[in-house]
N, C-alpha and C positions, 0 to 999 in steps of 0.2 A: 451704590455703583450703578452706572447707566447700563442700559441694554447693550449699547455698542461696545462697552468695555468688557461685558460678559461674553459677547459673541463678536470677536474682532473681524471675522470673515463675513461681511455683510454683502449680500447680493443686491445690487442697485439697478434701477431702471435707467432708461436712456436720459431722463431729466435729472438724475442724481438721487432721487428718493429711494430709500431702501424698500424692498418688497415687503409688504405687510404693514407699512405705516398707514396706508390709506385703506380702510375697510372695503371701499368700492372697487379697488383694483387688486386686492390681496389674491395671490396665486395666479394672476393674469398679467400678460404683457400689454403694453400700449398697442393700440390699433396700428399705428405706424410701424412699430417693431414687428408686429405679426405679418404685416403686408409686405415688408421689405425683404429682399434677399441680401443678407449681410455678407460682406467680404472681410476676411481676416487680414489685418494689416501686416505688412512685411513678409507675406508668403506668396509674393508674385512669382509666377512660373515663367516670366518672360526671359528668354535666353539672351545672354550677352557674349558668351564664349563657350564653344563646345569642343575645344581642342583636347580636353581631358575627358576620358570616358566616365570617370568617377563623378566629375562635376555635372556631366550631362545627365546622369541618372538621378541626381539630386534636384534637377531643374525641370522635371517632366510636367507638361501641362496635360490635364485630363480633358480629352476632346470627344465630341460626338460628331460623326460625319453625316452630312445630308446631301442627297442628290435628287435631281429631277430626270426621270427617264422619258425622253421625248421621242426617240426613234431607235431603230435597231432591235436586237433581240434582248431577252433578259440576261443572257450570258455577256453581251456587250456592256450592259449597265453594271453588272457585277464586276466585270473586268475593270471598268473605269473607277469604281469605288475601291477596288483592291489597290489600284495604282495610287489613288488619293490617300489610302491608308499608309502606303509606303512613303509617300511624300511627307505625311504628318509625322511618321516615326523618324524620318531623316531629319526633320526640323526639331526633333527632341520632344515629341509628344507621346502620350499614352492613349491609344484609341480604346474607348470604352464600348462604343456601339456605332452602328451605321444604319441609316434609314434611306430608302429610295421611294419617291412618289411617282406614279405613272401619270403623266400629263401630256397634253399636246404641245404645250409650251409653258415655261416658267411663269408664275404669277407676277404681274407687273409691280405689285406692291410689296410682297413678302417672299418672293422666289417660290416657296411652296404655298399651298392653299392656307387660308386663314384658319380653318379648322385644324389643319395639321400643325400649325404653329402652336396651338394650345396643347396638342399631344406631345409635341417636341419639348415644350416647356416642362411638362410633367416628367418626361424622361430625364431631362437635364437635372431637375431637382432631385429625382430619385437616385441617379447615378453619382451626383455630386460633381458634375462636369463644370469646368470654368470657361470652356471655349466651344463654339460650334463652327465647324468648317464646312462650307458649301462647295459642291463640285461644279463650279462655274464662276464666271465673273459677275459680281453683283453691281447693280447701279448704286449711286450714292443714296437714293431713296430706299431701295431694298435693304441696304446695309443699316441705315438708321432705323427703319421700321422693325427689323428683326431684333436689333439690340434693345430697343425700347420694350418690346414684348417679351423677350427672353430674359432680360436682365443679366446677360453674360456677354462676353466678348464674342463677336462674330467675325470670321475671317473667310475670304473667298479663295478660290484656287490660285488666282493670280498673286494675291498677297502672300500666300503660302510659298509659292515658288520663289518669289522675290526674297523672302526671308531665308530660304535655303541658300540662294545665291549669295546673300549678304554674309552668311556664316562661312561659306567656302572660299570667298574671294581672298586672295593673298597678295597679288601684285598691285602696284599703284593703279595700273590701267584697269584691272579687273574691279577694284573697289570703286573707281570712278564710274565705270559702266553700270555697276549695280546701283550706285546712289542715284545716277541719272534716271534709271528705270523706276526706282522707287519714288522719286520726286514727281515724275510724269504721272505716275499712278495716283499720287497723293493729292495733286492740285484740285481735281474736281470733287474730291471727297473731304476737303477741309470743312470743319463745322465750328460755328461760334455760338455765342449765347446772347445774341441780340444787342440791345442798346446798353446793356450793363458793361460791355467792353468797348464802347465807342470812345473816340478821342475828340474833344470839343475844341473848336478854333475860337478862342476868346481874344479880347483886347484888339490891338491894332494889327490886323492881318495884312497879308500881302496885297500890293496894288492899291492901298488906301481904303480897301473895303472895310466897313465897320458894321453898323447896325443893319440887320437884315441879312448879313452874310454869315453870321454865326449859326452853327448847327451841329449835328452829330459828328461831322467831320469824318475822319478815316477810322474805320473800325479795326479792332484787333484782327479780325479775319482778313481784312484787306491788307494789313501790314504783313501778316504771315504769308499771304499769297504773293505779295511783292518780293519779300525776302526769298521765297522759294524760286520765283522766276529769275531773280538775280543769281542765285546759286546754280540754276540750270544753265544759264548763259556762261557762267564761269566753268562749269564742268564740260560743256560743249567745246569751249576754247582749249581746255587742257587736253581733251581727247583728240582734238584736231592736231595739236602739236605731237602727241604720241603717234597719231596715224601717219604723220610725215616720216617719223623714224621707221615705222613698220614698212611703209611704202619704199623707203630707201633700201632697206634690206631685201625686199622682194625684187626691186629693180636691179640690184647687184646680181641676184641669182639669175634673173632673166637675161642680163647682159652676158653672163657666162653660159647661157643656154643650158642651165641645169634643170632637167625635168622636175616638176613638183607633183607630189602625190599627197592628197588630203584624206585623212581618216574621218569620216562622218558617220553618224548613226544615233540610235536611241541611247538615252542615258543608261549607264550601267550595263551596256552590251559587251564591254571588254575591249574598248578602243585603246586605252592606255596599256593594257596587257599585251595587245597585238603590237603596239609600237615598241614595247620593250622586247618582245620576241623577235621582231624584224631588225631592230637596230641596237639592242642592248642599251637603251636610253636610260634606264633606271629611274623613270618617273614614278610618281605616287600611284599606287594601285590600291583601291579601297572598294569594298563591296557596299557601296551606298550611291544614292542618286546624286548626280552633279558633283562628283568628287573632283572633276577637272573643269576649271573655268578658264584658265590661262593656256593659250595654245603653246605647244612645245614642238619645235622643228629640229630634226636630226638628219644628218647626211648618211647615206648608206649606198650599197652597190647592188646592181642587178646580178643575176646568175652569170651573165656574159661580161661582167666587169664594169658596166656603165654606172656613173654616179648619178644619184637623184636624191631629192629631199622628201622626207616623210613628216607630215604635220598632224599632231593629235589636236582635235578641236573640241569645243564644248558640246555636250550631248543635248539631244532634243527630247521632247516629250509631247504627248497629246495636248493640243490647245496651248502651245507655248505662248506666253503673253507677248502681245505685239510690242509692248514697251521694251522687252528684253531683246527682241529681234532688232529693233531700231538702235538700242544702246550698244549692242554687241556687233553692229554691222561691220565696223572696221576689222574686228577679229574674224568674223565669218567670211570676210573677203579672202581669207587664206584658202577657203574652199573654192570660191568662184574664180580665183586666179590659178587654180591648179590645172595640171594637164590630165589628171586621172583622179577619180574619187573611189576610195574603198568604202563602200556602204556596209557597215557592220550591223548585224542584228543578232539578238540573243536566241540561239537555237533551242534553249531550254524553256523559253517563255511559252505559255499556252497559246498565245495569239501573235506570233512574230510578224505575220503579214500586216497586222494593224500598225506595228512599228514602222514598217516600210512606208505605208501611206502617210504617217505623221511626219517622217523625215523628209519625204519627197515634197510635202506641202511647204516645209520651211525652205528647202532648196529652191523651190520655185520663187519664193519671196526674195531670195538674194540672187536670182538669175543664174543658178548653178545647175538647172535640170538638163541643160544642153551638153554637159560635160560627159566624156566617157566614164562608165561606171562598172565596177566589179562588185557584185553582191557577195558579201562574206558572211556566212552563217557560222558564228562563233559558239563556243561552249558545247561542242558536240559531245564532249566527255560527260556532260551533265544532262544531256537530252536523252529521252527514251527513243527506242528504235522506231516505234510506230510514228512518232512525231517527225523524226528525221526522214522516214520514207515518204511521208506526206509532203514535206518541204522539198525533197528531191524531185517530186512530181510537179509541184507548183513552181519551183525555181530551178529548172534544169541547168541553167548556166552559172549558178552560184558556186562559190568555192566553200567547201565545208572544212572548217579548221577548229583546232583547240589551241588558243594562245597559252593555256595552262600546261598542256602536255606536249605541245609541238606537233600534234597530228595535223597533216595537211598543209603545213607551213611551206614545205619545199615546192609543192604544187602551186601554192599562191605566189611564191617568188617568181616562178617561171611565167605565170600569167601576168604578173606586173611587168616583167621584162618585155613580154610580147605586146602589151598594151601601150607602153610608153612610146612617144614619138621618136622615130629614128632621126639621127642627124641628117641634114639635107644634102651635104656636098660629098661626093665620092672623090677620094684622093689615092694616088699610088706614088709613094715617096721612098727615097733612100736617105735615111737620116744618119749622119756621122755618129760614131759612138760617143763623142764628147758632148753631143746634144741629147743626152738621155732624158733631160727634162721634157723635151717635146714628145718622146716616146711615151713617157708616163702620162702626159696630158691626153694623148690620143687614146690610151687605154682607159683613162678616167672619164673622158668627156665624149668619146666616140664609140663606134662599134667596129671592132677589128674583124676583118674577114680572113686575111692571110698575114703571116709574119714570118720572116726568114732572116737569119743573120749571115751576112756576107763579109768579105774582106773590107769593103768600103763603108760598112755600117749596117743598119737595120732596115730591111726592106719591108714596108707595111702597105697593105691595101685595106682601106677602111672608109667608113662614113663619119664625117665630123661636121660640126657647125661652121658657119661662114667665117667667124673670127679666127678659129683655129686653122681653117683651111688657108687663110691668108698668111698665118704665121709660118706654115710649112711649105708655102708655095715655092720658095727658092730651092727646095730639095725634091721637087717633083721629078718623077721618072717618066721617060717617054713610053714605057711599057704600061699599058692600062689593062686592068682585068675587070670584068663586070662584077658588080656587087649586088647580091639579092636583097 
């Protein structure tokens, strides 16, 4: 009986030979096997769907975070890494460790110094990590060099945020915007394998060219790049059509002169919760970054009865990728077209003033810094008193609220009513009882100063917009009262 029959479970080398057959290699692995970092097939942790928590737990990637501290304090560097950790966890990863290197500027070739790359490789191997996430946007060369030296997948902050957006996009417009941003990010980072993937132009080629015109032709890389550019053009066309629909809805609101309020702010600051508290909108509220990508608009009324719209928008973050700002520009225009911005920040965050700077930086990119703004410090129920006292000193004009408990919401409502633009035309009318529809419109769209019921109808002194003033002009009363 052969040795293989006596011992059916034979351990074999990469070339198929059983261990022990060759005396020169008995008990040892091939040099290539010892030098290589092997990946186990069919255990990819790349996420495809995280709608179910159980599935998400099964698909965790094991990651190591790496950052370069170029300016600011050590606390600022740690805060940035803590945010990167939350982003990684939101994407479905398990953070194993985080490293920060103090440098004047990132290394042009490997982001961190070449010596630190060797240390990072040892750490990755010891921890069994399969991904390294860098706290910055890597150039194509930095990305390639790091992957070649670390032998694991390398992801930068921009790709991480794009991945989170891809997971959370639900509407057709949201998915198209995210795909456009991903493709714009991917184009300069396409990589090929040289002449092995070239396409040769043989035989009778176009325009009668023959000998001397044949060559490597169009490479696989060029084909991929051309296909991506074609897809980008298609997405831009689709988004332009969707933008027309959004512009039409906005123009209808402007025609009726309904004031618009936009809720902007840092991601996970509680914007959707605030929308629900003010309008009973019932939108998704989730304690995760970028839970809201698709804007939600609801109508509500001020404390004095005027109607206005309130729009929840996508959250911002430090160093928000430029590709996202460009792709989501049509959505972000909901902010730039508003009459008032509710700038929401998380009062329980250790550094909420940094959130304000990051949000205002994005607002400047979309020409929304000129708009009237109410700072809203949310989550006061979860913040400590010392931190709130410091914020009250730094931001004396801010509204301090809790969308969860309702604390401070009534004060915020009054501030919104005071900040919204007043209708421009003063009217004093006597409207017959059978035209109750006009009375309702004056209450809904204007600001009523005085109202009295007489035998001939309802006498109202109010401020209304020009279109409504024209509709009630035939019921004007000669008695005029000043309106403040």
